[in-house]
Structures are given as C-alpha cells and as structure tokens.
FINUMI-729103 format. One record per residue (C-alpha): residue in one letter; y, z, x; residue number from 1. Coordinates in Angstrom, 1 decimal. Example, Ala and Ser with C-alpha at 12.3 -4.5 7.8 and 13.67 -1.06 7.14 Angstrom:
// residues 2
  resn       y       z       x  resi
     a    -4.5     7.8    12.3     1
     s    -1.1     7.1    13.7     2
***
This chain:
// residues 650
  resn       y       z       x  resi
     m    -0.2     0.0     0.1     1
     t     2.3     0.8     2.8     2
     r     1.5    -2.3     4.4     3
     i     2.6    -4.7     1.3     4
     f     5.8    -2.3     1.1     5
     k     6.7    -2.9     4.5     6
     t     6.3    -6.4     4.5     7
     a     8.2    -7.0     0.6     8
     l    10.8    -5.3     2.9     9
     a    10.8    -7.6     5.9    10
     a    10.6   -10.5     3.3    11
     l    13.8    -9.0     1.4    12
     w    15.5    -8.8     4.3    13
     l    14.8   -12.2     6.0    14
     t    16.0   -13.3     2.6    15
     l    19.3   -11.9     2.8    16
     g    19.9   -12.5     5.9    17
     a    18.8   -16.3     6.1    18
     v    21.9   -17.7     4.8    19
     a    23.8   -16.3     7.8    20
     a    21.1   -17.8     9.9    21
     q    21.1   -20.9     8.7    22
     a    24.9   -21.5     9.0    23
     g    25.4   -19.9    12.7    24
     p    25.9   -22.6    15.5    25
     v    23.0   -21.1    17.7    26
     q    21.0   -21.1    15.1    27
     d    21.4   -24.7    14.3    28
     l    21.1   -25.5    17.8    29
     l    18.0   -23.7    18.5    30
     q    16.5   -25.3    15.5    31
     e    17.1   -28.5    16.9    32
     q    15.3   -27.7    19.7    33
     g    12.6   -26.0    18.2    34
     d     9.9   -27.8    18.5    35
     l     9.9   -28.1    22.3    36
     i    11.0   -24.5    22.5    37
     e     7.9   -23.7    20.6    38
     q     5.4   -26.1    22.6    39
     s     6.6   -24.1    25.7    40
     s     5.6   -26.5    28.1    41
     r     7.5   -26.5    31.6    42
     r     7.3   -30.5    31.7    43
     t     9.4   -30.8    28.4    44
     i    11.4   -27.5    28.2    45
     q    14.0   -28.4    30.5    46
     p    16.5   -30.4    28.1    47
     a    16.1   -28.2    25.6    48
     i    17.5   -25.2    28.0    49
     e    20.5   -27.8    29.0    50
     a    21.1   -28.4    25.4    51
     i    21.4   -24.7    25.1    52
     v    23.3   -24.0    28.2    53
     a    25.5   -27.1    28.0    54
     s    26.8   -25.5    24.0    55
     g    29.1   -22.9    25.7    56
     l    28.5   -20.6    22.8    57
     p    28.9   -17.1    23.2    58
     r    25.9   -15.5    21.9    59
     v    23.6   -18.2    24.0    60
     q    23.4   -15.9    26.9    61
     p    21.5   -12.9    24.8    62
     v    19.5   -15.7    23.4    63
     l    18.4   -17.4    26.6    64
     q    17.3   -13.4    27.8    65
     a    15.4   -12.7    25.0    66
     w    13.6   -16.2    25.2    67
     q    12.9   -15.0    28.8    68
     d    11.7   -11.3    27.6    69
     k     9.4   -12.8    25.3    70
     a    11.7   -10.9    22.6    71
     l    12.5   -14.4    20.6    72
     w    10.5   -15.0    17.6    73
     r    10.4   -17.8    14.7    74
     d     9.8   -16.9    11.4    75
     g     7.6   -19.1     8.7    76
     e    10.9   -21.1     7.4    77
     g    11.5   -22.3    11.2    78
     r    15.0   -19.6    11.2    79
     f    14.8   -17.9    14.9    80
     w    15.4   -14.2    15.2    81
     r    15.8   -12.0    18.3    82
     v    13.4    -8.6    17.8    83
     i    14.2    -5.3    19.6    84
     e    12.5    -2.0    19.6    85
     e    14.4     1.2    18.4    86
     g    12.7     4.2    17.7    87
     g     9.2     2.6    17.6    88
     a    10.3     0.4    15.4    89
     e    10.5    -3.6    15.5    90
     i    14.5    -4.5    14.3    91
     l    15.5    -8.1    13.6    92
     v    18.7    -9.1    15.7    93
     d    20.6   -12.3    14.1    94
     v    21.2   -14.4    16.9    95
     d    24.4   -15.5    16.3    96
     t    26.4   -12.5    15.2    97
     g    24.0    -9.8    17.1    98
     e    23.9    -8.0    13.7    99
     r    20.9    -5.8    13.1   100
     i    19.0    -7.5     9.7   101
     g    16.8    -5.3     9.2   102
     p    12.8    -4.1     9.9   103
     a    10.7    -7.2    11.5   104
     e     7.3    -8.3    10.1   105
     t     6.1   -10.2    13.1   106
     d     2.7   -10.5    11.7   107
     a     4.4   -13.5     9.6   108
     m     6.3   -14.6    12.3   109
     a     5.5   -16.8    15.7   110
     q     6.5   -15.2    19.1   111
     i     7.6   -17.4    21.6   112
     k     5.9   -16.9    25.0   113
     p     7.1   -18.8    27.7   114
     n     4.9   -19.0    30.8   115
     s     6.0   -18.1    34.1   116
     g     7.1   -21.9    35.0   117
     i     9.3   -21.5    31.7   118
     r    11.0   -17.9    32.3   119
     a    11.7   -19.5    36.1   120
     l    14.0   -22.4    34.7   121
     i    15.3   -19.8    31.8   122
     g    16.3   -17.7    34.7   123
     t    18.3   -20.3    36.6   124
     a    19.9   -20.7    33.5   125
     l    21.1   -17.2    33.5   126
     v    22.2   -17.2    37.1   127
     q    25.0   -19.1    35.3   128
     f    26.2   -16.4    33.0   129
     q    25.2   -14.0    35.2   130
     l    28.3   -15.0    38.1   131
     s    30.8   -13.8    35.5   132
     d    29.3   -10.9    34.2   133
     p    31.4    -7.7    33.6   134
     d    28.6    -5.6    35.9   135
     p    29.5    -5.9    39.6   136
     a    25.3    -5.5    40.4   137
     r    24.8    -8.3    37.9   138
     r    26.7   -10.8    40.1   139
     r    25.4    -9.6    43.1   140
     e    21.8   -10.2    41.9   141
     a    23.0   -13.6    40.6   142
     l    24.3   -14.2    44.1   143
     v    20.9   -13.5    45.8   144
     s    18.8   -15.5    42.9   145
     i    20.7   -18.4    43.9   146
     s    20.6   -17.8    47.4   147
     r    16.9   -17.7    46.9   148
     d    16.5   -20.6    44.8   149
     p    19.1   -22.9    44.8   150
     e    19.7   -25.8    42.6   151
     p    22.7   -28.7    42.3   152
     e    23.6   -27.4    39.1   153
     l    24.8   -24.0    40.0   154
     l    27.2   -25.4    42.1   155
     a    29.9   -26.1    39.4   156
     p    29.5   -22.5    37.4   157
     l    29.3   -21.0    41.2   158
     r    33.2   -22.5    41.8   159
     a    34.1   -21.7    38.4   160
     a    33.1   -18.0    39.4   161
     i    35.0   -17.8    42.6   162
     e    38.5   -18.0    40.4   163
     t    37.9   -15.1    38.6   164
     e    36.1   -12.7    41.4   165
     t    37.8    -9.5    41.4   166
     d    35.4    -8.2    43.9   167
     a    36.5    -8.9    47.6   168
     d    33.2    -8.6    48.9   169
     l    32.0   -10.7    46.0   170
     h    34.5   -13.2    46.3   171
     a    33.9   -13.6    49.9   172
     r    30.0   -13.9    49.5   173
     k    30.6   -16.4    46.4   174
     i    32.8   -18.6    49.0   175
     r    30.3   -18.7    51.7   176
     l    27.6   -19.4    49.0   177
     e    29.7   -22.1    47.6   178
     r    30.0   -23.6    50.5   179
     l    26.2   -23.6    51.4   180
     l    25.6   -25.2    48.5   181
     t    28.1   -27.7    48.6   182
     m    26.7   -28.5    52.1   183
     r    23.8   -29.3    50.7   184
     f    24.7   -30.8    47.2   185
     g    28.0   -31.7    47.5   186
     t    28.4   -35.7    46.2   187
     d    32.2   -35.5    48.3   188
     e    31.6   -36.4    51.7   189
     a    34.9   -34.9    52.5   190
     g    33.9   -32.1    50.5   191
     r    30.8   -31.9    52.8   192
     v    32.0   -31.8    55.9   193
     a    34.7   -29.2    55.3   194
     a    32.1   -27.0    54.0   195
     i    30.4   -27.2    57.1   196
     e    33.3   -27.0    59.1   197
     a    33.8   -23.9    57.6   198
     l    30.5   -22.2    58.2   199
     s    30.8   -23.3    61.9   200
     t    31.5   -19.6    62.9   201
     d    28.9   -18.2    60.8   202
     t    26.1   -17.1    62.5   203
     a    23.9   -15.9    59.9   204
     v    20.2   -17.4    59.7   205
     e    20.7   -18.7    56.2   206
     t    23.6   -20.7    57.6   207
     r    21.6   -22.2    60.3   208
     a    18.4   -22.8    58.3   209
     a    21.0   -24.8    55.9   210
     l    22.2   -26.5    58.3   211
     n    19.1   -27.8    60.2   212
     p    17.5   -29.3    57.4   213
     l    20.5   -32.0    57.8   214
     l    19.9   -32.9    61.0   215
     t    16.1   -33.8    60.4   216
     t    15.0   -37.3    61.7   217
     r    12.3   -39.7    61.1   218
     l    10.5   -42.3    63.6   219
     a    11.8   -45.7    62.5   220
     v    10.7   -48.7    64.2   221
     v    11.9   -52.5    64.4   222
     p    11.6   -55.6    66.4   223
     a    13.1   -55.5    69.9   224
     g    16.9   -56.3    69.8   225
     a    17.3   -55.4    66.1   226
     t    18.7   -52.1    64.3   227
     p    17.5   -50.0    61.5   228
     e    19.0   -49.5    58.2   229
     g    20.3   -45.7    57.9   230
     n    22.1   -43.1    59.9   231
     l    21.0   -43.3    63.3   232
     a    20.5   -40.3    65.8   233
     r    19.4   -41.6    69.0   234
     a    17.0   -44.6    70.5   235
     l    13.6   -43.4    72.1   236
     q    12.0   -45.0    74.7   237
     p     8.2   -44.9    74.5   238
     g     6.8   -42.9    77.6   239
     g    10.0   -40.7    77.5   240
     e     9.8   -36.7    77.0   241
     e    10.9   -37.4    73.2   242
     l     8.2   -39.8    72.6   243
     s     4.8   -40.6    74.2   244
     i     3.3   -43.9    74.3   245
     t     0.4   -42.4    71.9   246
     a     2.8   -41.6    69.4   247
     a     4.7   -44.5    69.9   248
     y     1.8   -46.8    69.7   249
     a     0.5   -44.4    66.4   250
     r     3.8   -45.0    64.5   251
     l     3.1   -49.0    65.0   252
     v    -0.5   -48.3    63.9   253
     d     1.0   -46.5    60.7   254
     a     3.1   -49.2    59.8   255
     g     0.6   -52.1    59.9   256
     l     2.3   -53.4    63.4   257
     a    -0.3   -53.2    65.6   258
     p    -4.5   -52.5    65.6   259
     a    -5.6   -49.1    65.9   260
     r    -7.4   -48.4    69.3   261
     p   -11.1   -47.2    68.9   262
     s   -11.7   -43.9    70.7   263
     a   -14.5   -43.8    73.3   264
     a   -16.5   -41.5    70.5   265
     d   -15.6   -44.9    68.0   266
     i   -16.8   -46.6    70.3   267
     r   -20.3   -44.8    71.2   268
     a   -20.9   -44.4    67.4   269
     a   -20.0   -48.3    67.2   270
     l   -22.5   -48.9    69.5   271
     e   -25.4   -46.4    68.3   272
     a   -25.2   -48.6    64.7   273
     h   -25.9   -51.9    66.0   274
     r   -28.9   -51.2    68.2   275
     e   -31.2   -54.3    67.7   276
     g   -34.5   -54.3    69.9   277
     g   -33.6   -52.4    73.0   278
     r   -30.4   -53.9    72.9   279
     v   -26.2   -54.0    71.9   280
     g   -24.2   -56.9    71.3   281
     g   -26.5   -59.0    74.0   282
     v   -26.5   -55.8    76.3   283
     a   -29.5   -54.0    77.2   284
     l   -29.6   -50.1    76.3   285
     e   -30.5   -48.7    79.7   286
     t   -27.1   -50.3    81.5   287
     l   -24.7   -48.7    78.8   288
     g   -24.1   -45.9    81.1   289
     d   -21.5   -48.1    82.7   290
     p   -18.3   -48.2    80.8   291
     a   -17.9   -51.8    81.9   292
     a   -21.4   -52.6    80.2   293
     r   -19.9   -50.7    77.3   294
     a   -17.3   -52.3    77.2   295
     r   -19.1   -56.0    77.3   296
     a   -21.1   -54.8    74.4   297
     y   -18.4   -53.4    72.5   298
     d   -16.5   -56.9    72.7   299
     a   -19.7   -58.7    71.6   300
     l   -19.6   -57.0    68.4   301
     a   -16.0   -57.6    67.8   302
     r   -16.4   -61.4    68.3   303
     e   -19.2   -61.1    65.7   304
     g   -16.9   -59.2    63.5   305
     l   -18.8   -56.4    63.1   306
     v   -16.3   -53.9    64.9   307
     p   -12.5   -53.7    65.4   308
     p   -11.6   -55.3    68.8   309
     r   -10.5   -53.2    71.6   310
     v    -6.9   -52.8    72.5   311
     e    -6.3   -53.1    76.6   312
     e    -3.7   -51.0    78.0   313
     s    -1.8   -54.5    78.5   314
     d    -1.9   -55.0    74.8   315
     v    -0.7   -51.8    74.4   316
     a     2.6   -52.2    76.5   317
     a     3.1   -55.6    75.0   318
     m     3.4   -54.6    72.0   319
     l     5.5   -51.5    72.6   320
     g     7.9   -53.7    74.3   321
     a     8.0   -56.0    71.1   322
     h     9.6   -53.4    69.5   323
     d    12.7   -51.1    69.6   324
     f    11.9   -47.1    68.7   325
     f    14.7   -45.0    67.2   326
     d    15.3   -41.5    65.1   327
     v    16.9   -42.2    61.7   328
     y    18.7   -39.1    60.3   329
     a    17.2   -38.3    57.1   330
     e    20.8   -37.4    55.5   331
     p    22.7   -41.1    55.1   332
     s    26.0   -39.7    56.0   333
     a    26.8   -39.9    59.4   334
     a    30.1   -37.5    59.2   335
     v    28.2   -35.2    57.6   336
     t    25.7   -35.3    60.5   337
     d    27.8   -34.9    63.2   338
     a    30.0   -32.0    61.6   339
     a    26.3   -30.5    61.2   340
     r    25.9   -31.4    64.9   341
     a    28.9   -29.8    65.9   342
     a    28.4   -26.8    63.8   343
     i    25.0   -26.2    65.3   344
     t    26.0   -26.1    68.9   345
     s    29.1   -23.9    67.9   346
     i    26.9   -21.3    66.5   347
     g    24.4   -21.5    69.7   348
     i    27.2   -20.5    71.4   349
     r    28.0   -17.6    69.5   350
     v    24.6   -16.6    69.3   351
     g    24.2   -16.8    72.4   352
     a    27.3   -14.5    73.3   353
     l    26.0   -12.1    69.9   354
     q    22.6   -12.0    71.9   355
     g    24.0   -10.8    75.1   356
     v    26.0    -8.3    72.9   357
     d    22.5    -6.8    71.2   358
     i    20.9    -7.2    74.5   359
     g    23.5    -4.8    75.9   360
     l    23.2    -2.6    72.9   361
     d    19.8    -2.1    73.6   362
     a    20.3    -1.5    77.2   363
     l    23.1     1.1    76.4   364
     s    20.5     3.1    74.3   365
     l    18.0     2.6    76.8   366
     a    20.2     4.0    79.7   367
     s    21.1     7.2    77.4   368
     i    16.9     7.8    76.8   369
     y    16.9     7.6    80.4   370
     f    19.8     9.9    81.0   371
     l    18.5    12.3    78.9   372
     a    15.1    12.3    80.6   373
     a    17.0    12.4    83.7   374
     i    19.7    14.8    83.5   375
     g    17.6    17.8    83.6   376
     l    15.8    16.5    86.9   377
     a    19.4    15.9    88.4   378
     v    19.6    19.9    88.2   379
     t    16.4    20.6    89.7   380
     f    15.9    17.9    92.1   381
     g    19.4    16.7    92.7   382
     v    20.9    20.1    92.6   383
     m    18.1    22.2    94.0   384
     g    16.0    19.5    95.9   385
     v    13.0    20.6    94.4   386
     i    10.4    17.9    93.5   387
     n     9.5    18.8    90.0   388
     m     6.4    16.6    89.1   389
     a     6.2    18.6    86.1   390
     h     9.3    17.5    84.9   391
     g     7.8    15.0    82.4   392
     e     5.9    17.7    80.7   393
     f     8.8    19.6    80.3   394
     i     9.5    16.8    78.1   395
     m     6.6    16.9    76.3   396
     m     7.1    20.4    75.5   397
     g     9.7    20.0    74.1   398
     a     8.9    17.0    71.7   399
     y     5.8    19.3    70.2   400
     t     8.0    22.1    69.6   401
     a     9.8    19.7    67.6   402
     y     6.7    18.9    65.6   403
     l     5.8    22.1    65.4   404
     v     9.0    23.1    63.6   405
     q     8.6    20.6    61.3   406
     q     5.6    22.1    60.2   407
     i     7.2    25.2    59.5   408
     v    10.5    23.7    57.9   409
     p    10.1    20.9    55.8   410
     d    13.4    19.7    55.7   411
     r    13.9    17.2    58.1   412
     t    17.7    17.8    58.7   413
     l    17.1    21.7    59.4   414
     s    14.3    21.0    61.0   415
     l    15.7    18.8    63.5   416
     i    18.9    21.3    63.6   417
     a    16.1    24.2    64.6   418
     a    14.2    22.1    66.8   419
     l    17.0    21.7    69.4   420
     p    17.4    25.5    70.4   421
     a    13.8    26.3    69.8   422
     a    12.9    23.6    72.5   423
     f    15.2    24.7    75.0   424
     i    14.0    28.4    74.6   425
     v    10.5    27.1    74.9   426
     t    11.5    25.1    78.1   427
     f    13.6    27.3    79.8   428
     v    11.2    30.2    79.7   429
     a     8.5    27.9    80.6   430
     g    10.9    26.8    83.8   431
     v    12.1    30.2    84.5   432
     a     8.2    31.2    84.9   433
     m     7.3    28.4    86.8   434
     e    10.1    29.0    89.3   435
     r     9.6    32.5    89.3   436
     l     5.6    32.0    90.2   437
     v     5.4    28.5    91.8   438
     i     8.5    27.3    93.1   439
     r    10.2    30.3    94.9   440
     h     7.3    30.5    97.3   441
     l     7.7    26.3    98.3   442
     y    11.7    26.0    98.8   443
     h    12.4    23.7   102.0   444
     r     8.8    22.9   101.7   445
     p     8.6    19.6    99.8   446
     l     5.5    18.2   100.2   447
     e     4.0    21.6    99.0   448
     t     6.1    21.7    96.1   449
     l     5.0    18.2    95.1   450
     l     1.4    18.8    95.3   451
     a     1.8    22.1    93.1   452
     t     3.8    20.6    90.6   453
     f     1.7    17.7    90.0   454
     g    -1.4    19.9    89.6   455
     i     1.0    21.7    87.0   456
     s     1.7    18.7    85.1   457
     i    -2.0    17.8    85.1   458
     a    -2.8    21.3    84.2   459
     l    -0.2    21.5    81.0   460
     q    -1.1    17.6    79.7   461
     q    -4.7    19.3    79.5   462
     l    -3.5    22.1    77.8   463
     a    -1.7    19.6    75.3   464
     k    -4.9    17.7    74.5   465
     i    -6.7    21.2    74.0   466
     i    -4.0    22.5    71.5   467
     f    -2.8    19.1    69.9   468
     g    -5.8    16.9    70.7   469
     t    -5.2    13.0    71.8   470
     q    -4.0    11.9    68.9   471
     a    -0.1    10.9    68.8   472
     r     1.9    13.8    66.3   473
     p     4.5    12.5    63.8   474
     l     7.5    13.7    64.6   475
     t     9.9    12.0    61.7   476
     a    13.4    11.6    62.0   477
     p    16.2    12.7    58.8   478
     d    16.7    10.1    56.2   479
     w    20.4     9.8    57.6   480
     l    18.9     8.6    61.0   481
     g    16.6     6.1    59.2   482
     g    17.9     2.1    59.3   483
     a    20.1     0.6    61.5   484
     w    23.5    -0.4    62.1   485
     i    23.7    -4.0    61.5   486
     v    26.6    -6.0    62.5   487
     n    25.3    -9.4    61.9   488
     d    22.1   -11.0    61.6   489
     v    22.2   -11.0    65.4   490
     v    23.7    -7.7    66.4   491
     g    22.2    -4.4    65.4   492
     i    21.0    -0.5    66.5   493
     s    19.0     1.9    64.9   494
     h    20.5     4.9    63.7   495
     i    18.3     7.1    66.3   496
     r    19.3     5.0    69.4   497
     i    23.2     5.6    68.2   498
     a    22.1     9.6    67.9   499
     i    20.2     9.9    71.3   500
     f    23.4     7.9    72.9   501
     v    26.0    10.3    71.1   502
     l    23.5    13.3    72.7   503
     a    23.6    11.9    75.8   504
     l    27.3    12.1    76.0   505
     m    27.5    15.6    74.5   506
     f    25.2    16.7    77.5   507
     l    27.4    15.1    79.9   508
     g    30.1    17.0    78.7   509
     f    28.3    20.3    78.7   510
     f    27.0    19.7    82.0   511
     l    30.5    19.2    83.5   512
     f    31.9    22.2    82.0   513
     l    28.9    24.3    82.7   514
     m    29.3    23.3    86.6   515
     k    32.7    23.0    86.8   516
     r    34.1    25.8    84.4   517
     t    31.9    28.4    84.2   518
     r    30.6    31.2    86.6   519
     l    26.8    30.0    86.7   520
     g    27.7    26.4    87.7   521
     l    30.2    28.0    90.5   522
     e    27.2    29.9    92.0   523
     t    25.1    27.3    91.7   524
     r    27.1    25.0    93.8   525
     a    27.9    27.9    96.4   526
     v    24.0    28.7    96.4   527
     t    23.1    24.9    96.6   528
     q    25.3    24.3    99.5   529
     n    25.3    27.4   101.9   530
     p    23.0    29.9   100.8   531
     g    23.5    32.6   103.1   532
     m    27.1    32.1   102.9   533
     a    26.7    33.1    98.8   534
     a    24.6    36.0    99.5   535
     s    27.4    37.3   101.9   536
     v    29.7    37.4    98.8   537
     g    27.7    39.0    96.2   538
     i    25.9    35.9    94.8   539
     d    21.9    36.3    94.3   540
     p    20.5    33.4    95.2   541
     n    16.9    34.0    93.8   542
     r    18.8    34.6    90.2   543
     v    20.7    31.3    90.4   544
     n    17.7    29.5    91.8   545
     m    16.0    30.8    88.7   546
     l    18.7    29.9    86.0   547
     t    19.4    26.7    87.3   548
     f    16.0    25.8    87.1   549
     g    15.4    27.0    84.0   550
     l    18.3    25.4    82.8   551
     g    17.1    22.0    83.9   552
     s    13.7    22.2    82.2   553
     g    15.6    23.7    79.1   554
     i    17.4    20.3    79.3   555
     a    14.6    18.2    79.3   556
     g    13.1    20.3    76.5   557
     i    15.7    19.2    74.7   558
     a    15.5    15.7    75.7   559
     g    11.7    15.4    74.7   560
     v    13.1    16.3    71.0   561
     a    15.4    13.4    71.0   562
     i    12.7    11.3    73.0   563
     g    10.1    12.0    70.3   564
     l    12.3    10.9    67.3   565
     y    12.0     7.7    68.9   566
     a     8.7     7.1    70.9   567
     k     5.6     8.7    70.3   568
     v     4.8    12.4    70.7   569
     t     1.3    12.6    72.9   570
     s     0.3    14.5    75.9   571
     e     0.9    11.8    78.1   572
     m     4.8    11.1    77.0   573
     g     6.2    12.7    80.0   574
     a     4.4    10.3    82.3   575
     d     6.4     7.8    80.6   576
     y     9.3     8.8    81.5   577
     i     8.8    10.9    85.1   578
     v     9.0     7.7    87.4   579
     q    12.2     6.4    85.6   580
     s    13.9     9.8    85.7   581
     f    13.5    10.2    89.6   582
     m    14.5     6.2    90.3   583
     t    17.7     7.3    88.0   584
     v    18.5    10.6    90.0   585
     v    17.7     9.0    93.2   586
     v    19.4     5.8    92.5   587
     g    22.2     7.3    90.8   588
     g    22.7     9.4    94.3   589
     v    21.3    12.5    94.5   590
     g    23.2    15.8    93.5   591
     n    26.0    13.8    91.5   592
     i    26.0    14.1    87.5   593
     w    28.1    10.7    87.5   594
     g    25.7     9.3    90.2   595
     t    22.8    10.3    87.5   596
     l    24.6     8.5    84.7   597
     a    25.5     5.4    86.9   598
     g    22.1     5.2    87.9   599
     a    21.0     5.8    83.9   600
     a    23.0     3.0    83.2   601
     m    21.8     0.6    85.9   602
     i    18.3     1.4    85.6   603
     g    18.7     0.7    81.6   604
     g    20.2    -2.4    82.2   605
     l    17.7    -3.4    84.9   606
     q    14.8    -3.4    82.9   607
     k    16.0    -4.5    79.7   608
     g    17.2    -7.6    81.4   609
     i    14.0    -8.0    83.1   610
     e    12.2    -7.6    80.0   611
     v    14.2   -10.8    78.3   612
     l    13.2   -12.7    81.0   613
     n    10.0   -12.1    80.5   614
     p     9.3   -10.8    77.4   615
     s     5.3   -11.1    76.8   616
     n     4.7    -8.8    79.6   617
     t     6.6    -5.1    79.9   618
     l     4.4    -3.7    82.7   619
     a     5.3    -6.6    84.8   620
     a     8.7    -6.0    83.7   621
     q     8.8    -2.3    85.0   622
     t     6.7    -3.2    87.9   623
     w    10.0    -6.0    88.9   624
     m    12.3    -3.0    88.1   625
     i    10.6    -0.8    90.8   626
     v    10.5    -3.6    93.3   627
     a    14.4    -4.1    92.6   628
     v    15.3    -0.5    92.8   629
     i    13.0     0.0    96.2   630
     i    15.2    -2.9    97.4   631
     f    18.3    -1.5    96.3   632
     i    17.5     1.8    97.9   633
     q    17.3     0.0   101.5   634
     f    20.9    -1.4   101.4   635
     r    22.5     1.6    99.7   636
     p    20.1     4.9   100.7   637
     r    22.4     7.5    99.3   638
     g    22.7     6.2    95.7   639
     i    25.5     4.2    93.6   640
     i    27.4     7.4    94.1   641
     a    26.9     9.5    97.3   642
     l    27.6    12.5    97.8   643
     r    30.5    13.7   101.1   644
     g    31.1    16.1   103.3   645
     r    29.0    19.3   104.1   646
     a    27.0    18.6   101.3   647
     a    26.0    15.0   102.2   648
     g    24.7    16.3   105.4   649
     d    22.6    18.4   104.1   650
***
C-alpha cells in the first residue's frame, strides 16, 4: 500500500512539474539530444556534449555535473531530471530552475549511465565552467585538469578566464598554461611564436616537454639533387653520426626504392629449403662451408626466381648515392621550429646554471653534515691532539639515544627537542669516562692512543649490535621537517638538510663563543699551548683535558641526532663518517675551527663534484676524493688555515 502511495505521489509531482520541465531551454536542449544521451556511446556522444556546452545556458554546468555523477534521469515521457539525495530520500530537481519538485520514483524512470569514456569527455567540458568558478580551489583543479589532458577546444575558454581572474597566482598559472596551449594548438603563427618566446625563460619540465614535440622529425628520402617538401631540419649523410648506412638503406627499402638485403640467416634458411639430391642451386652441399660457394648457390636460386637477389655492397653504395636524405620537421612552420629551437637552447643554458646551483646546495648540505661530524673531532684531535678512532661511535651513540627518546616521547617535535640534550649528556659522560680510564694514560703517545681508541670503537659497535640488533632503526623527523624547499623543477633541498645547515651554523657560533668568551675556552687554549705554564697559574690540566674531551664527545652526540634524521641509524653509522671527519680537520688546518669549516666545505664540494662526474659509482667517488685530499696535503701539509706562532710549532 505504501509503495502504491509513493508511486502515485511521485506521478502527481511529475504531472505538476511537467509544464515547467517541458518549457525550459535546458529541458528542450536535452530532449533534442535525448537519443544520443540515452545511448551513452563514446563514439556518438561528442555532438550532444558540444551542443549542450555551446548553448551557454546558465544551468548547463549542474546538468553536466549530474550527468557525470550518474544523477541524471529520464522519465517515461522523455523529460530529464536531476535526482539528488536528501535525508535518505531521492528528490527530483528541475534541470532549468534547480527547484526541488518532490520525491522521485526512480523505478519508473531510466537512469543515464555514462561509461568512463563519456565521463572523461564530460569532465573536459566541465573544465570550461570551472575556470571561472567562484571557488579558487575549483579553478586550480581546472588548471591541473587542463595541464594533464590539454585539448584545442579549451584554449578559447582559458583565454576568456584570464581576464576575469582575481587571484595573482592563478592568473600567472592561467597565462602560462594559455601559452603552452597556444604553442601547441594555436592557429596563428605569430601568436605561437610569441608564446614560445615568452616561455624561453621557463625551466619547468612541463615547458620542455611541450617544446620538444615541436622539433620531432621524420626521415625523408628523395632522388639525388631534389628537395623534399615540408619544413627541412637538416640534410643527412649516410654513414655519418646521425644516419648509419644500415638505417639509410633500410629507409630506402621501406620506401620501396631498393630491394631488401637478405641476411646471412635468410641465406642459410633459403639454401636449406631448396636442397635437391645433395645439391643446392647446382652447388654440392659439402662445399657450402665456403662463403663463396654459398653465394654462388644463392645467386643460382635467385636467377631462377626462387629467392630475392643478393645486394652487394657496391649496389648499396650506388643506391644510397642516387638518393638524398633529410630530416623534416613534423611541424610545418619554420618560424615555429626556429623559435622552439632557440627556446630550448635558452632553457638548456638556464637549466645548466640551475643544476650548478642545485649541486652547490647539495654540496653545502653535505659540508654541513661533515662539519657537524667533525666539530667534536676538532676539539679532541685539533685542539687536544688526541687521535680518537672511536669518535664515530659517539655519533652513533647520539643517534641511538635519539631513537630511545622517540620510543618514550611519541610527539616527534618534543622528542627531537628532548633528544638533543639527552644525546649530549650521554656522550659527554661516555667521553669523560673514556678520557679518565684510557686517554689520560696515553697523552703524547699517538700510536698507542690510536690503537686503544680503535679497539674501543670495535667494542662499542659490538655492544650496539647486542642491544639494538643489526637492523637499521628509524629516527623519524617531525612533520615540519618533512618535504623540501622547491625553488623550481631543477633546484630544491630537503627541509632536513636545511635544518642540519642551521644547526651547523649554531654550533659554529657556540664553539667560537665557548673558546673565545668563556673561562673553559681560555683554560683549554692555555693547556693546549703550554700545560706546564697553565698549571703554574692555577689551572688544573687534568680537569681541563677531561672537560674538553667530554665536550668534543658531547658535540659528536648531538651531531649523531642530526645525522640520524638524514641517514640510517645502525651500529656502523659512525664508521661512515670517521674518515671524512679526520680529513675535514686535517685539510682545514689542525686546531682551527675556521679551518674545520673550510675543510668541510672543501670535502663536501669535492665529493659532490666527483659524484656528479661519476654518478653511478659512489665508492669510486669517495676513492678519488681521498686521492685528491692526499695530493692537496702534499702541497699544503698544515691545511687551508694553518696555525701560526708557537702553537704551530708544537
């Protein structure tokens, strides 16, 4: 009973709304194209979509949207309706007025179900309306849609939408997209050339991808002395770098201007297929091991018309000499191809310069990492003269400390803030313990110090493996350190590398302040230069050495936190940086913080430059870097910034 009542009510609402539905211009338009719409065939639907869009009626956009969303229905009398859902009920909406007519009885109606192909066509049509949508997000989506699937018919509405755009960023994007479409689909040669010239400074990948098809060529062949029709790119010489003899002759064969050359395999197969009574072409089978005999047998078969004739090298040369070869642009306009070629050259120069900037940023970030790793070593080795082979393990301890803090503090930002002092404290204590137990007994005995700290290094690695295992542990950066600073399609640097660079600058300032403006720094410099004199004025050299070594170890721990955000955290991670750290200190100048900074810049830039020249082999790049450092030290053994005075003599 309820079902009958709903059907009757729906029929009543349809009857009451029939006059309005039939009289509306959108309704009339839909009914004119009704058969095509209801067929839902991609091959035949385009005229219907074009007619609806070309009508310019204000209610066309919601109708197209409803059609794309399968919310367009047709009743038994051929009238079209939009059907929406409200509160779990289906409601009829007039396609002309947008008014709600009443409940929909969809059982008595036919749903228009466009397939994916038709929905794509409707989506292209909707883009034209979305370009002027009041919502900036919809306009931005429309531009992305056009960029993804550009069509010639979108050029006119895009041009019209530029004039009314109020958002500066979207206005610039519309202008750029209009130039890209004009370059490809424009009908005015001068307009296309102007669009190309305007894009000649745009280094975006999208621009280069749009320019390259304008310079695609096809290989044309004509009789010698003739000139092919079309926009000529260049003449080609068979046997040159751009056109091999094999490719040139294959083009003659494809054009029907020369016979195909049977290959050695073709000749063998033909001889095998025409064996008769122990002979082929009158040649005995046992003599076919001789190439000349195979040639005679095959030529005999060719004279009988059984196989295609052989083509000698002299025939190939004669046929190639009788024809000229050209590359012809697929683009018929010479002005357009000239402009595209000039634009690509200009963009190529800019891209090369930007790639240099990008490599420089990478080198700067790598130098920041090496500086962080080496600044603690600059204290223990550069200032105190202690060869600490376990310095890399202090970096590793700092990274693992940060990992443990993250397990306790789930918030990534808070855990990072807590990890920095925690890593410093842990490695400072470890450094003080190492100095008190081992290093203090080995001052001025570099070989024994090296061996002892190398043994400690191995022991700390094994201890880390026992505690944390051999698998890399994740040290997750906060969300605000995710992503990258993208300048354009060529230049970009990750936020983590920027943070490491800032941290390196902070530590440079901290170290300079510590050594120049604090009592500990003054005492450290005094003990380093003359321990006996320092002790005579009341400075305890043992205490200063202990604090200085602990300070260098603590700085290494903080460096481990920063490096752990960028690299993998394993028990061997310190070994990846110990060699570069020592090279940084030695190349920069032992005992000089500015030298350490200069050494990090040199090592980072040198390694990145070698990697660019040999990108497929990082190990080889590191090897060449070490060789270059050894050569540098031969000419400047005291480093880039050498100490002067009595300290240098020590």
